[in-house]
PyMOL Python script that loads the backbone (N, CA, C, O; Angstrom):
from pymol import cmd

cmd.read_pdbstr("""\
ATOM      1  N   UNK A   1     -80.941  42.659 203.816  1.00  0.00           N
ATOM      2  CA  UNK A   1     -81.462  43.576 204.798  1.00  0.00           C
ATOM      3  C   UNK A   1     -80.360  43.851 205.823  1.00  0.00           C
ATOM      4  O   UNK A   1     -79.746  42.917 206.339  1.00  0.00           O
ATOM      5  N   UNK A   2     -80.113  45.106 206.113  1.00  0.00           N
ATOM      6  CA  UNK A   2     -79.128  45.475 207.118  1.00  0.00           C
ATOM      7  C   UNK A   2     -79.822  45.790 208.437  1.00  0.00           C
ATOM      8  O   UNK A   2     -80.860  46.450 208.477  1.00  0.00           O
ATOM      9  N   UNK A   3     -79.214  45.297 209.514  1.00  0.00           N
ATOM     10  CA  UNK A   3     -79.755  45.581 210.839  1.00  0.00           C
ATOM     11  C   UNK A   3     -78.631  46.060 211.751  1.00  0.00           C
ATOM     12  O   UNK A   3     -77.477  45.659 211.600  1.00  0.00           O
ATOM     13  N   UNK A   4     -78.981  46.910 212.683  1.00  0.00           N
ATOM     14  CA  UNK A   4     -78.039  47.383 213.701  1.00  0.00           C
ATOM     15  C   UNK A   4     -78.190  46.500 214.926  1.00  0.00           C
ATOM     16  O   UNK A   4     -79.299  46.156 215.334  1.00  0.00           O
ATOM     17  N   UNK A   5     -77.053  46.140 215.503  1.00  0.00           N
ATOM     18  CA  UNK A   5     -77.061  45.225 216.640  1.00  0.00           C
ATOM     19  C   UNK A   5     -76.181  45.772 217.748  1.00  0.00           C
ATOM     20  O   UNK A   5     -75.078  46.261 217.505  1.00  0.00           O
ATOM     21  N   UNK A   6     -76.686  45.681 218.962  1.00  0.00           N
ATOM     22  CA  UNK A   6     -75.859  45.912 220.145  1.00  0.00           C
ATOM     23  C   UNK A   6     -75.702  44.547 220.794  1.00  0.00           C
ATOM     24  O   UNK A   6     -76.692  43.903 221.139  1.00  0.00           O
ATOM     25  N   UNK A   7     -74.464  44.105 220.962  1.00  0.00           N
ATOM     26  CA  UNK A   7     -74.219  42.783 221.528  1.00  0.00           C
ATOM     27  C   UNK A   7     -73.675  42.924 222.944  1.00  0.00           C
ATOM     28  O   UNK A   7     -72.806  43.755 223.208  1.00  0.00           O
ATOM     29  N   UNK A   8     -74.193  42.109 223.842  1.00  0.00           N
ATOM     30  CA  UNK A   8     -73.693  42.043 225.204  1.00  0.00           C
ATOM     31  C   UNK A   8     -73.046  40.682 225.377  1.00  0.00           C
ATOM     32  O   UNK A   8     -73.716  39.651 225.313  1.00  0.00           O
ATOM     33  N   UNK A   9     -71.730  40.687 225.599  1.00  0.00           N
ATOM     34  CA  UNK A   9     -70.996  39.433 225.759  1.00  0.00           C
ATOM     35  C   UNK A   9     -70.943  39.049 227.233  1.00  0.00           C
ATOM     36  O   UNK A   9     -71.239  39.861 228.110  1.00  0.00           O
ATOM     37  N   UNK A  10     -70.566  37.817 227.490  1.00  0.00           N
ATOM     38  CA  UNK A  10     -70.463  37.263 228.838  1.00  0.00           C
ATOM     39  C   UNK A  10     -71.777  37.402 229.606  1.00  0.00           C
ATOM     40  O   UNK A  10     -71.776  37.595 230.822  1.00  0.00           O
ATOM     41  N   UNK A  11     -72.890  37.303 228.892  1.00  0.00           N
ATOM     42  CA  UNK A  11     -74.214  37.381 229.519  1.00  0.00           C
ATOM     43  C   UNK A  11     -74.548  36.036 230.164  1.00  0.00           C
ATOM     44  O   UNK A  11     -73.839  35.050 229.961  1.00  0.00           O
ATOM     45  N   UNK A  12     -75.605  36.004 230.923  1.00  0.00           N
ATOM     46  CA  UNK A  12     -76.004  34.763 231.593  1.00  0.00           C
ATOM     47  C   UNK A  12     -76.780  33.829 230.671  1.00  0.00           C
ATOM     48  O   UNK A  12     -77.013  32.669 231.009  1.00  0.00           O
ATOM     49  N   UNK A  13     -77.182  34.344 229.494  1.00  0.00           N
ATOM     50  CA  UNK A  13     -77.956  33.519 228.561  1.00  0.00           C
ATOM     51  C   UNK A  13     -77.718  33.999 227.131  1.00  0.00           C
ATOM     52  O   UNK A  13     -77.200  35.093 226.909  1.00  0.00           O
ATOM     53  N   UNK A  14     -78.101  33.170 226.175  1.00  0.00           N
ATOM     54  CA  UNK A  14     -78.070  33.537 224.761  1.00  0.00           C
ATOM     55  C   UNK A  14     -79.481  33.916 224.348  1.00  0.00           C
ATOM     56  O   UNK A  14     -80.413  33.127 224.504  1.00  0.00           O
ATOM     57  N   UNK A  15     -79.640  35.136 223.816  1.00  0.00           N
ATOM     58  CA  UNK A  15     -80.983  35.593 223.454  1.00  0.00           C
ATOM     59  C   UNK A  15     -80.905  36.730 222.443  1.00  0.00           C
ATOM     60  O   UNK A  15     -80.007  37.570 222.498  1.00  0.00           O
ATOM     61  N   UNK A  16     -81.861  36.741 221.519  1.00  0.00           N
ATOM     62  CA  UNK A  16     -82.009  37.839 220.568  1.00  0.00           C
ATOM     63  C   UNK A  16     -83.257  38.608 220.970  1.00  0.00           C
ATOM     64  O   UNK A  16     -84.349  38.043 221.040  1.00  0.00           O
ATOM     65  N   UNK A  17     -83.092  39.900 221.235  1.00  0.00           N
ATOM     66  CA  UNK A  17     -84.203  40.747 221.653  1.00  0.00           C
ATOM     67  C   UNK A  17     -84.454  41.768 220.553  1.00  0.00           C
ATOM     68  O   UNK A  17     -83.587  42.585 220.243  1.00  0.00           O
ATOM     69  N   UNK A  18     -85.644  41.718 219.966  1.00  0.00           N
ATOM     70  CA  UNK A  18     -85.977  42.671 218.913  1.00  0.00           C
ATOM     71  C   UNK A  18     -86.492  43.956 219.544  1.00  0.00           C
ATOM     72  O   UNK A  18     -87.517  43.960 220.226  1.00  0.00           O
ATOM     73  N   UNK A  19     -85.767  45.044 219.311  1.00  0.00           N
ATOM     74  CA  UNK A  19     -86.173  46.347 219.818  1.00  0.00           C
ATOM     75  C   UNK A  19     -87.076  47.021 218.788  1.00  0.00           C
ATOM     76  O   UNK A  19     -88.177  47.473 219.103  1.00  0.00           O
ATOM     77  N   UNK A  20     -86.592  47.076 217.571  1.00  0.00           N
ATOM     78  CA  UNK A  20     -87.348  47.590 216.432  1.00  0.00           C
ATOM     79  C   UNK A  20     -87.064  46.655 215.269  1.00  0.00           C
ATOM     80  O   UNK A  20     -86.258  45.732 215.394  1.00  0.00           O
ATOM     81  N   UNK A  21     -87.707  46.883 214.160  1.00  0.00           N
ATOM     82  CA  UNK A  21     -87.550  45.977 213.026  1.00  0.00           C
ATOM     83  C   UNK A  21     -86.095  45.832 212.581  1.00  0.00           C
ATOM     84  O   UNK A  21     -85.662  44.734 212.233  1.00  0.00           O
ATOM     85  N   UNK A  22     -85.345  46.922 212.590  1.00  0.00           N
ATOM     86  CA  UNK A  22     -83.962  46.858 212.116  1.00  0.00           C
ATOM     87  C   UNK A  22     -82.946  47.140 213.220  1.00  0.00           C
ATOM     88  O   UNK A  22     -81.825  47.561 212.937  1.00  0.00           O
ATOM     89  N   UNK A  23     -83.328  46.911 214.467  1.00  0.00           N
ATOM     90  CA  UNK A  23     -82.403  47.065 215.580  1.00  0.00           C
ATOM     91  C   UNK A  23     -82.620  45.923 216.562  1.00  0.00           C
ATOM     92  O   UNK A  23     -83.743  45.672 216.999  1.00  0.00           O
ATOM     93  N   UNK A  24     -81.534  45.233 216.906  1.00  0.00           N
ATOM     94  CA  UNK A  24     -81.605  44.112 217.833  1.00  0.00           C
ATOM     95  C   UNK A  24     -80.632  44.320 218.980  1.00  0.00           C
ATOM     96  O   UNK A  24     -79.604  44.981 218.830  1.00  0.00           O
ATOM     97  N   UNK A  25     -80.967  43.753 220.113  1.00  0.00           N
ATOM     98  CA  UNK A  25     -80.033  43.627 221.229  1.00  0.00           C
ATOM     99  C   UNK A  25     -79.815  42.132 221.390  1.00  0.00           C
ATOM    100  O   UNK A  25     -80.765  41.379 221.601  1.00  0.00           O
ATOM    101  N   UNK A  26     -78.571  41.707 221.290  1.00  0.00           N
ATOM    102  CA  UNK A  26     -78.247  40.284 221.361  1.00  0.00           C
ATOM    103  C   UNK A  26     -77.413  40.031 222.609  1.00  0.00           C
ATOM    104  O   UNK A  26     -76.417  40.712 222.853  1.00  0.00           O
ATOM    105  N   UNK A  27     -77.829  39.050 223.389  1.00  0.00           N
ATOM    106  CA  UNK A  27     -77.080  38.613 224.565  1.00  0.00           C
ATOM    107  C   UNK A  27     -76.409  37.294 224.224  1.00  0.00           C
ATOM    108  O   UNK A  27     -77.035  36.404 223.648  1.00  0.00           O
ATOM    109  N   UNK A  28     -75.134  37.169 224.578  1.00  0.00           N
ATOM    110  CA  UNK A  28     -74.445  35.906 224.343  1.00  0.00           C
ATOM    111  C   UNK A  28     -73.541  35.583 225.525  1.00  0.00           C
ATOM    112  O   UNK A  28     -72.996  36.480 226.168  1.00  0.00           O
ATOM    113  N   UNK A  29     -73.391  34.317 225.797  1.00  0.00           N
ATOM    114  CA  UNK A  29     -72.511  33.871 226.871  1.00  0.00           C
ATOM    115  C   UNK A  29     -71.058  33.840 226.414  1.00  0.00           C
ATOM    116  O   UNK A  29     -70.161  33.661 227.238  1.00  0.00           O
ATOM    117  N   UNK A  30     -70.809  34.009 225.133  1.00  0.00           N
ATOM    118  CA  UNK A  30     -69.452  33.953 224.581  1.00  0.00           C
ATOM    119  C   UNK A  30     -68.610  35.133 225.061  1.00  0.00           C
ATOM    120  O   UNK A  30     -69.124  36.206 225.377  1.00  0.00           O
ATOM    121  N   UNK A  31     -67.306  34.897 225.103  1.00  0.00           N
ATOM    122  CA  UNK A  31     -66.368  35.962 225.469  1.00  0.00           C
ATOM    123  C   UNK A  31     -65.893  36.676 224.205  1.00  0.00           C
ATOM    124  O   UNK A  31     -65.821  36.063 223.140  1.00  0.00           O
ATOM    125  N   UNK A  32     -65.572  37.955 224.312  1.00  0.00           N
ATOM    126  CA  UNK A  32     -65.129  38.700 223.130  1.00  0.00           C
ATOM    127  C   UNK A  32     -63.642  38.494 222.837  1.00  0.00           C
ATOM    128  O   UNK A  32     -62.863  39.448 222.848  1.00  0.00           O
ATOM    129  N   UNK A  33     -63.259  37.255 222.577  1.00  0.00           N
ATOM    130  CA  UNK A  33     -61.870  36.910 222.285  1.00  0.00           C
ATOM    131  C   UNK A  33     -61.806  36.052 221.037  1.00  0.00           C
ATOM    132  O   UNK A  33     -62.582  35.111 220.872  1.00  0.00           O
ATOM    133  N   UNK A  34     -60.877  36.385 220.165  1.00  0.00           N
ATOM    134  CA  UNK A  34     -60.589  35.581 218.973  1.00  0.00           C
ATOM    135  C   UNK A  34     -61.831  35.287 218.138  1.00  0.00           C
ATOM    136  O   UNK A  34     -61.944  34.206 217.559  1.00  0.00           O
ATOM    137  N   UNK A  35     -62.763  36.235 218.069  1.00  0.00           N
ATOM    138  CA  UNK A  35     -63.944  36.079 217.229  1.00  0.00           C
ATOM    139  C   UNK A  35     -65.039  35.184 217.786  1.00  0.00           C
ATOM    140  O   UNK A  35     -66.009  34.890 217.087  1.00  0.00           O
ATOM    141  N   UNK A  36     -64.900  34.748 219.027  1.00  0.00           N
ATOM    142  CA  UNK A  36     -65.902  33.845 219.616  1.00  0.00           C
ATOM    143  C   UNK A  36     -67.273  34.506 219.724  1.00  0.00           C
ATOM    144  O   UNK A  36     -68.290  33.868 219.448  1.00  0.00           O
ATOM    145  N   UNK A  37     -67.311  35.772 220.120  1.00  0.00           N
ATOM    146  CA  UNK A  37     -68.595  36.473 220.251  1.00  0.00           C
ATOM    147  C   UNK A  37     -69.227  36.704 218.883  1.00  0.00           C
ATOM    148  O   UNK A  37     -70.446  36.603 218.743  1.00  0.00           O
ATOM    149  N   UNK A  38     -68.417  37.012 217.873  1.00  0.00           N
ATOM    150  CA  UNK A  38     -68.952  37.199 216.521  1.00  0.00           C
ATOM    151  C   UNK A  38     -69.519  35.893 215.979  1.00  0.00           C
ATOM    152  O   UNK A  38     -70.567  35.889 215.333  1.00  0.00           O
ATOM    153  N   UNK A  39     -68.828  34.782 216.240  1.00  0.00           N
ATOM    154  CA  UNK A  39     -69.333  33.477 215.798  1.00  0.00           C
ATOM    155  C   UNK A  39     -70.650  33.162 216.502  1.00  0.00           C
ATOM    156  O   UNK A  39     -71.591  32.673 215.877  1.00  0.00           O
ATOM    157  N   UNK A  40     -70.714  33.442 217.797  1.00  0.00           N
ATOM    158  CA  UNK A  40     -71.951  33.210 218.548  1.00  0.00           C
ATOM    159  C   UNK A  40     -73.079  34.080 218.008  1.00  0.00           C
ATOM    160  O   UNK A  40     -74.223  33.634 217.922  1.00  0.00           O
ATOM    161  N   UNK A  41     -72.759  35.320 217.645  1.00  0.00           N
ATOM    162  CA  UNK A  41     -73.758  36.223 217.068  1.00  0.00           C
ATOM    163  C   UNK A  41     -74.330  35.640 215.783  1.00  0.00           C
ATOM    164  O   UNK A  41     -75.546  35.623 215.592  1.00  0.00           O
ATOM    165  N   UNK A  42     -73.461  35.166 214.907  1.00  0.00           N
ATOM    166  CA  UNK A  42     -73.917  34.577 213.641  1.00  0.00           C
ATOM    167  C   UNK A  42     -74.783  33.349 213.917  1.00  0.00           C
ATOM    168  O   UNK A  42     -75.815  33.165 213.271  1.00  0.00           O
ATOM    169  N   UNK A  43     -74.376  32.510 214.866  1.00  0.00           N
ATOM    170  CA  UNK A  43     -75.172  31.325 215.222  1.00  0.00           C
ATOM    171  C   UNK A  43     -76.560  31.721 215.730  1.00  0.00           C
ATOM    172  O   UNK A  43     -77.563  31.135 215.323  1.00  0.00           O
ATOM    173  N   UNK A  44     -76.614  32.711 216.615  1.00  0.00           N
ATOM    174  CA  UNK A  44     -77.898  33.149 217.175  1.00  0.00           C
ATOM    175  C   UNK A  44     -78.808  33.748 216.107  1.00  0.00           C
ATOM    176  O   UNK A  44     -80.005  33.466 216.077  1.00  0.00           O
ATOM    177  N   UNK A  45     -78.237  34.578 215.227  1.00  0.00           N
ATOM    178  CA  UNK A  45     -79.047  35.180 214.162  1.00  0.00           C
ATOM    179  C   UNK A  45     -79.543  34.119 213.184  1.00  0.00           C
ATOM    180  O   UNK A  45     -80.670  34.192 212.696  1.00  0.00           O
ATOM    181  N   UNK A  46     -78.698  33.139 212.903  1.00  0.00           N
ATOM    182  CA  UNK A  46     -79.086  32.052 212.006  1.00  0.00           C
ATOM    183  C   UNK A  46     -80.290  31.296 212.567  1.00  0.00           C
ATOM    184  O   UNK A  46     -81.228  30.982 211.834  1.00  0.00           O
ATOM    185  N   UNK A  47     -80.260  31.010 213.850  1.00  0.00           N
ATOM    186  CA  UNK A  47     -81.384  30.314 214.490  1.00  0.00           C
ATOM    187  C   UNK A  47     -82.617  31.207 214.593  1.00  0.00           C
ATOM    188  O   UNK A  47     -83.737  30.742 214.385  1.00  0.00           O
ATOM    189  N   UNK A  48     -82.419  32.477 214.909  1.00  0.00           N
ATOM    190  CA  UNK A  48     -83.541  33.411 215.084  1.00  0.00           C
ATOM    191  C   UNK A  48     -84.313  33.623 213.781  1.00  0.00           C
ATOM    192  O   UNK A  48     -85.543  33.579 213.766  1.00  0.00           O
ATOM    193  N   UNK A  49     -83.579  33.854 212.688  1.00  0.00           N
ATOM    194  CA  UNK A  49     -84.220  34.128 211.400  1.00  0.00           C
ATOM    195  C   UNK A  49     -84.405  32.877 210.539  1.00  0.00           C
ATOM    196  O   UNK A  49     -85.003  32.936 209.465  1.00  0.00           O
ATOM    197  N   UNK A  50     -83.883  31.741 211.023  1.00  0.00           N
ATOM    198  CA  UNK A  50     -83.987  30.464 210.295  1.00  0.00           C
ATOM    199  C   UNK A  50     -83.393  30.578 208.886  1.00  0.00           C
ATOM    200  O   UNK A  50     -84.020  30.210 207.893  1.00  0.00           O
ATOM    201  N   UNK A  51     -82.165  31.100 208.837  1.00  0.00           N
ATOM    202  CA  UNK A  51     -81.422  31.225 207.584  1.00  0.00           C
ATOM    203  C   UNK A  51     -80.044  30.596 207.784  1.00  0.00           C
ATOM    204  O   UNK A  51     -79.586  30.465 208.919  1.00  0.00           O
ATOM    205  N   UNK A  52     -79.380  30.206 206.694  1.00  0.00           N
ATOM    206  CA  UNK A  52     -78.039  29.627 206.840  1.00  0.00           C
ATOM    207  C   UNK A  52     -77.024  30.671 207.315  1.00  0.00           C
ATOM    208  O   UNK A  52     -77.169  31.863 207.046  1.00  0.00           O
ATOM    209  N   UNK A  53     -76.012  30.207 208.013  1.00  0.00           N
ATOM    210  CA  UNK A  53     -74.968  31.102 208.516  1.00  0.00           C
ATOM    211  C   UNK A  53     -74.263  31.834 207.387  1.00  0.00           C
ATOM    212  O   UNK A  53     -73.795  32.958 207.567  1.00  0.00           O
ATOM    213  N   UNK A  54     -74.185  31.202 206.227  1.00  0.00           N
ATOM    214  CA  UNK A  54     -73.517  31.824 205.078  1.00  0.00           C
ATOM    215  C   UNK A  54     -74.279  33.043 204.560  1.00  0.00           C
ATOM    216  O   UNK A  54     -73.735  33.809 203.764  1.00  0.00           O
ATOM    217  N   UNK A  55     -75.515  33.235 204.991  1.00  0.00           N
ATOM    218  CA  UNK A  55     -76.329  34.382 204.573  1.00  0.00           C
ATOM    219  C   UNK A  55     -76.163  35.587 205.495  1.00  0.00           C
ATOM    220  O   UNK A  55     -76.851  36.595 205.336  1.00  0.00           O
ATOM    221  N   UNK A  56     -75.252  35.482 206.456  1.00  0.00           N
ATOM    222  CA  UNK A  56     -75.066  36.537 207.450  1.00  0.00           C
ATOM    223  C   UNK A  56     -73.638  37.073 207.363  1.00  0.00           C
ATOM    224  O   UNK A  56     -72.673  36.310 207.414  1.00  0.00           O
ATOM    225  N   UNK A  57     -73.516  38.399 207.230  1.00  0.00           N
ATOM    226  CA  UNK A  57     -72.197  39.033 207.178  1.00  0.00           C
ATOM    227  C   UNK A  57     -72.162  40.220 208.132  1.00  0.00           C
ATOM    228  O   UNK A  57     -73.065  41.056 208.137  1.00  0.00           O
ATOM    229  N   UNK A  58     -71.114  40.279 208.935  1.00  0.00           N
ATOM    230  CA  UNK A  58     -70.903  41.443 209.796  1.00  0.00           C
ATOM    231  C   UNK A  58     -70.179  42.487 208.956  1.00  0.00           C
ATOM    232  O   UNK A  58     -69.033  42.285 208.553  1.00  0.00           O
ATOM    233  N   UNK A  59     -70.855  43.604 208.695  1.00  0.00           N
ATOM    234  CA  UNK A  59     -70.306  44.648 207.829  1.00  0.00           C
ATOM    235  C   UNK A  59     -69.444  45.628 208.621  1.00  0.00           C
ATOM    236  O   UNK A  59     -68.368  46.019 208.169  1.00  0.00           O
ATOM    237  N   UNK A  60     -69.915  46.020 209.795  1.00  0.00           N
ATOM    238  CA  UNK A  60     -69.186  46.972 210.644  1.00  0.00           C
ATOM    239  C   UNK A  60     -69.171  46.459 212.071  1.00  0.00           C
ATOM    240  O   UNK A  60     -70.114  45.807 212.521  1.00  0.00           O
ATOM    241  N   UNK A  61     -68.095  46.758 212.775  1.00  0.00           N
ATOM    242  CA  UNK A  61     -68.045  46.468 214.202  1.00  0.00           C
ATOM    243  C   UNK A  61     -67.500  45.115 214.574  1.00  0.00           C
ATOM    244  O   UNK A  61     -67.925  44.542 215.577  1.00  0.00           O
ATOM    245  N   UNK A  62     -66.562  44.576 213.792  1.00  0.00           N
ATOM    246  CA  UNK A  62     -66.001  43.267 214.127  1.00  0.00           C
ATOM    247  C   UNK A  62     -65.385  43.248 215.524  1.00  0.00           C
ATOM    248  O   UNK A  62     -65.404  42.214 216.192  1.00  0.00           O
ATOM    249  N   UNK A  63     -64.843  44.374 215.970  1.00  0.00           N
ATOM    250  CA  UNK A  63     -64.239  44.429 217.302  1.00  0.00           C
ATOM    251  C   UNK A  63     -64.935  45.473 218.177  1.00  0.00           C
ATOM    252  O   UNK A  63     -64.301  46.134 218.999  1.00  0.00           O
ATOM    253  N   UNK A  64     -66.234  45.607 217.988  1.00  0.00           N
ATOM    254  CA  UNK A  64     -67.012  46.606 218.712  1.00  0.00           C
ATOM    255  C   UNK A  64     -68.328  45.975 219.157  1.00  0.00           C
ATOM    256  O   UNK A  64     -68.794  45.020 218.535  1.00  0.00           O
ATOM    257  N   UNK A  65     -68.932  46.493 220.222  1.00  0.00           N
ATOM    258  CA  UNK A  65     -70.211  45.936 220.669  1.00  0.00           C
ATOM    259  C   UNK A  65     -71.387  46.408 219.818  1.00  0.00           C
ATOM    260  O   UNK A  65     -72.458  45.804 219.860  1.00  0.00           O
ATOM    261  N   UNK A  66     -71.203  47.472 219.053  1.00  0.00           N
ATOM    262  CA  UNK A  66     -72.230  47.943 218.121  1.00  0.00           C
ATOM    263  C   UNK A  66     -71.855  47.479 216.724  1.00  0.00           C
ATOM    264  O   UNK A  66     -70.762  47.773 216.240  1.00  0.00           O
ATOM    265  N   UNK A  67     -72.749  46.762 216.082  1.00  0.00           N
ATOM    266  CA  UNK A  67     -72.445  46.147 214.797  1.00  0.00           C
ATOM    267  C   UNK A  67     -73.527  46.451 213.770  1.00  0.00           C
ATOM    268  O   UNK A  67     -74.671  46.747 214.115  1.00  0.00           O
ATOM    269  N   UNK A  68     -73.142  46.370 212.509  1.00  0.00           N
ATOM    270  CA  UNK A  68     -74.088  46.410 211.404  1.00  0.00           C
ATOM    271  C   UNK A  68     -73.931  45.078 210.689  1.00  0.00           C
ATOM    272  O   UNK A  68     -72.832  44.701 210.280  1.00  0.00           O
ATOM    273  N   UNK A  69     -75.042  44.374 210.545  1.00  0.00           N
ATOM    274  CA  UNK A  69     -75.030  43.038 209.955  1.00  0.00           C
ATOM    275  C   UNK A  69     -75.937  43.017 208.739  1.00  0.00           C
ATOM    276  O   UNK A  69     -77.029  43.585 208.751  1.00  0.00           O
ATOM    277  N   UNK A  70     -75.474  42.357 207.693  1.00  0.00           N
ATOM    278  CA  UNK A  70     -76.273  42.192 206.478  1.00  0.00           C
ATOM    279  C   UNK A  70     -76.823  40.771 206.456  1.00  0.00           C
ATOM    280  O   UNK A  70     -76.071  39.800 206.549  1.00  0.00           O
ATOM    281  N   UNK A  71     -78.137  40.662 206.334  1.00  0.00           N
ATOM    282  CA  UNK A  71     -78.804  39.362 206.248  1.00  0.00           C
ATOM    283  C   UNK A  71     -79.318  39.179 204.833  1.00  0.00           C
ATOM    284  O   UNK A  71     -80.056  40.021 204.320  1.00  0.00           O
ATOM    285  N   UNK A  72     -78.935  38.092 204.209  1.00  0.00           N
ATOM    286  CA  UNK A  72     -79.399  37.789 202.857  1.00  0.00           C
ATOM    287  C   UNK A  72     -80.673  36.956 202.976  1.00  0.00           C
ATOM    288  O   UNK A  72     -80.634  35.726 202.942  1.00  0.00           O
ATOM    289  N   UNK A  73     -81.796  37.648 203.114  1.00  0.00           N
ATOM    290  CA  UNK A  73     -83.092  36.968 203.298  1.00  0.00           C
ATOM    291  C   UNK A  73     -83.883  37.044 202.009  1.00  0.00           C
ATOM    292  O   UNK A  73     -85.002  36.536 201.941  1.00  0.00           O
TER     293      UNK A  73
END
""", "prot")
cmd.dss("prot")
cmd.show_as("cartoon", "prot")
cmd.util.cbc("prot")
cmd.orient("prot")
């Protein structure tokens, strides 16, 4: 399943906010340096959907706040 994500880095908390079924707004305290925010995104999605991290792939937007992620559910 592919979902569109808008990520906000350097937020005051870590949270996944479901806007619509295939669109999420993710807040993370991680900084957007050296893949830290992307790693935090994968960790948050893994906990939110209760799936292994290996089931999550960022397809588009590795260096952008708007991302497309594929979840192997």
